[in-house]
N, C-alpha and C positions, 0 to 999 in steps of 0.2 A: 273542354278539358283536353289537355295534351298529355299523353302517357308515353314515357320513353324508357326503353329497357336497356340496361347496361349489363354486359356479361363478358366473361373471359372465354375465348374460343379454345379449340384444341391445340392451337399454336401459341397459347399464352398471350394472345393479343387482346387488348381491350376493345370491345365492340359496342356500338351505340346505335339503336334503332328506334324510331318512332313507331309504336305499335297501335296507337289509337289517337284519334283526333275527332272529338265529337262535341255537340252542343249538350248542355245540361238543362233539364226542365226546371231545375231550381238549384239553389246553392246549399241545400241541406247536407249535413255530413253523411247521413245514410244513403242519400242519392249518389253522392260521390263514391262511397264505398261499393255500392251495387254496380256502378259503371266499371270500376276497377275489376271487380269480381267477374263481370260478364266478359270483359276483355281477356282476362286470364283464361277463362273457359274457352273463348273463341280461338285462342292460339294453342290451347292444350298445355298451358303452363301451370305447373304446380310448385316448382322450386322458386320460392321468393324469399330472399334474405332480408332486404330492407326496402322500404318505400320512402323516398325523400320528398317532403312537402314543406311549404312555408308555415308560418306560425298562426295562421287563421284558425279560429275556434272550430269552424266547420271541418277542418282537416283532422283535428283531434278526434272528432266523432266518426269521421270517415275511416280512420285507421283503427279505431276501436271495433267498428263493425267488421272491417276487412280481416282483422286479427282473429276474430271468432270464426270466420269462414276458413281462413288459412290453416287453423289448427286441426281441421278435419282432413287436410290434404296430406299427401305423402312427403312433400318437400319442406314442411315447416321446420325451422331450426329452433330447437329448445322452446317449443310452443309459441313461436313468434316473439320471443323476448326482445329481439333487436329490430323488429319490423319497422317501428316508427323512428325515422331519422329526420330531425329538424334541419331545414336547410341552413347551413352555416353562413352562407353569403347573405341570406335574408336577415339573420340575426345581426351580422355586421352592419347591414343597412339600418336596422332599428337602433343600434347603438349610436351610429354617427348622426342619424336624424334627431336623436335626443339632444346631442350637442348643438345641433342647428335648429332646435325647436323654435327659439325666438330668433328668427333670421336677422343677422346683424345688418345694420343700415348700409354698411359699405358694400355688402353682397347685393343688397336690393338696388342700390344706386347703379352698380355696374350691370346688373340684370336688366334694369329698365333701359339703360343705354343700348344694350345689345338688342332688346326688343324693338326699340325705335328704328335702329339701322336696318334690321331684317324685316321690318313691316311692309316695305315696298321695294320693287326692283330699282326705282330711281334713287332712293336713299342708299341702297346697297352699292350701287354703281359709284355714287359720289364718295362713299366710304372707301371703295377700292382705289379711287383716284387719290385720296388722302394717303393711303397706304403706299402708293408709288411715290408720292411727293416726299414722304418721310423716309423712304428707302428701307421699309421694314422687310427683313429677309425671310421671315416666316411665310411659307407658301400655303398654309392651310386657310380655312375660312372660319368665321364666327360660328359659335355653337350656341343654340338656344336650349336652355335647360328645361327639365321636367320637374315641377315642384316636389313630386313624391319620390324622386330618385336623387339622392344626394350625390351619387357619382357623376350624374349629368351636370350638377351644379359645380362640382370640382372641375370637370372638363370645360365648362363655360368660363370659369374664372381663369383657368390655366391658359386658355387660348386668348381671352380678352386682354390679359396682362401683356402678352406679346404685341398687342396692337395699341398699347397705351398712348404712344405718340400720335398715332393716327386718330384716336378719339379726341385728343387735345386739339388737333388741327380741324377735325370735323366740327367741333363746337364753334370754331371761328368761321367755317365755310357755310354752314347751314343755319340760317337765321331763325328757322322754326324749331331748332333743337332745344334751346333753352325754354321756349314757350311750352313745349311738350311736358316739361316737369312742373309747370304751373297748373296743369290740369288736375282735376280731382279723380281719385281712384278709391271707391268705397267710402266716399265722404271725406277723404283726406288727400292732401296734395301729394303727388308722386315724389318719391325719394330720389334725389339726384339734382343735377348731374354729378358724376363721380369726381371728387376732388383728389388732390395729391395724397391726403391722408387715407382716403378710401382705397387707392391703389396700393398703398403701403400695407394696409390691413389685409387686402386681398392676397398679397404675396405671402403673408403669414398663414392665412387660411390654406392656401395651396400647399405650402410646405407641410402643414399639419395633416392635411387630408391625403397627401400622397401615399403614406404608408397604408392607410385603410383601403385606398383605391387599388394598390398593388396586391394586397391580401385578397380582396374580392376577385381580382383576375385569377389569382392562383386557385382559389376555391372553385371558380366557375369553369376551369379547364375541362375539356371533354375528350381530349386525345390521350390522356394518361390518368392513372389512378391518383386520387388526391387525398384519400382517407388518412394516409400515413403522414401527411403534412399538417393535419389539423392542429394537433397539440402544440407543435412548434409555433404556429402562427398565433394561437390564442395566448400563449405565454409572452410572445413578442408584444401583442396588443396590451396585455395586462401591465407589462413593464413600462411601456410608453405612457400609458394613462397615469400610472403612479408618478412617473417623472414629471409629466405635464401638470399634474395637480399641485406640484411644488414650484411650478414656474412663477417667476416674478412678473411675467406678462399677465395682467389681470384678464385679458381677453381669452388667452389660451387656458389658463387655470379654470375659469368659469365653464368653458366648454368641456374640459376634461372631467370635471367633477360630475356634470350631468351624464356624460358618457360612461363614467365608471359605475354610477348607480345602475345604469341599464346593463352593463357588463355583469355586475354582481347578480342581477335578477336571473340571467340565463346561465352564467358559467361560474358564479361565485363560489359554490360549494361542491361542484362536480356532480351533484345528484341528478341534474337535468341533462347530463351529457350521455349519449348513447355509448355504452362501454366498449362497443366494438371499435370505436375510434381510438381508445386506449390500447386495445389489443393490436391494432394495426401498427402502433409504435413499437410495441414489444416484439412483434414478429419481424420488424425491420432490422436486419443484421447490423446496421450501423448504430443502433441505439439500444434495443433490448430493454429488459426490466429495470436495470440499475439506473438508466437514464431517466425513466419515468419516475422512479422513486426520488431521484435527486430533484427533479423539477416540481414534483408534488410538495416537497419540503420547502421549495422556494416560493411557491405560489400560495399554499394553504398553511393553516396552523397545524401543529403536530398531530392533534387528534384527528382532524379531517384528512390529513395526508396518510396517516396509518390506516384509517377506515377505507380510503380509496385504494390503497395498495392491496389490502386484503380482498376487496371486492374484485379487483382486476385479476388477482390470482385465482379466486374462485370461479370467475367467468372463464378464464383460460382453461381451467381443469374441466369445466362443464362442456366447453366446446370440443376439447380433445376427446372426451368420453363419447360425445354425440357422434363425431365424425369417425372415431375409432370403431364404433359398433357397426357403422355402415360400410366399412371397408371390406371388400371381398376380392382380393387379387393374390397372385402367386407370391408376391413379396411378403405380404402379411401372413400368409400361411406358413411361409418359411420362418418368419419371425416367431410365430407361435410354436413351431416345431423345436426351435432352439431354446425356448423358454417354457418347458412343459408344465411348470408349476404356476405359471402366470397366464392371465388372459392377454390377448393381443393388445387390448386397450391399455393395460398396465405397461406393456413394453413400449408402446407409443409414448406414454407419459414419461417414461424414463429417458427416452431419446430427447423429448422436449426439455426435460430438466437439464440434461447435458448441454443442450443448445443455449439455454438461458444463462448458464454459468460461464460460457465461453467469452 
């Protein structure tokens, strides 16, 4: 298990540190939770706002255990209400994999061709000779994908397309190439070699997956805060999936329908989303609350949008009250002196209300 701490330092710079890297005796949720707890104690850390994990069932149990422990510490925020943060990049991965569940034969054909070329230094060198003969300008090399990671499949296709002419020549130069596809794999003949139609389909796939690949890169950035970009990106994904479901291209619409079902499972009604991600949008001075309300009305039905807006407002008030009670500096004492009939927390909330209306 690798545990990474993200925090803002005194100069308002985002910092990232690996604070634990250890083997786990088993994959049970409580075991994971205990290891996180032990690491926190080892570093003397008590202030924990969120823990980001993927969607494995064991992680749900781990965070339930850890939440019970954190609530007894001094640094728990609102009894750990926002502690469990599902990895957004992992959810995007699940959504796209749903669309690629039944791997299209065109992808498999190109995948098999890449595997053949990269299976030996001799074949790879012969392929490089074909690249030179076809005067392919791309300077990169072939990428072999990982079946469980759709983004590697995207990269594999994106690069392979650039070498299409080299693959066509290679088929003529290597007499064993066609014979490779006559071999059986799991009781069935290997799919391929890639034909013109397969390359055309691959170009469609790449164009389709490019948006999701770029979104994943944005969510996975570690040098700057990404929480305030979350809502914009899922709205973009939702719009694109809706448009593609109406596409006349049967291939794209079929993929989009499967992905939209997965999207609805995780983000369809907003209930499964950690509300701190909505708060990040509200506190971004470029957008604020009205922007969130507008997009809620675009993405959800009126009842759901109204419910989400109220929940965001309530969450914001709870956070301000929590942090307001913990503030003890000269500025807030002065604020309290200027508002003798009000508590400092109320004064802070008034300032917040003015900020939101601007």
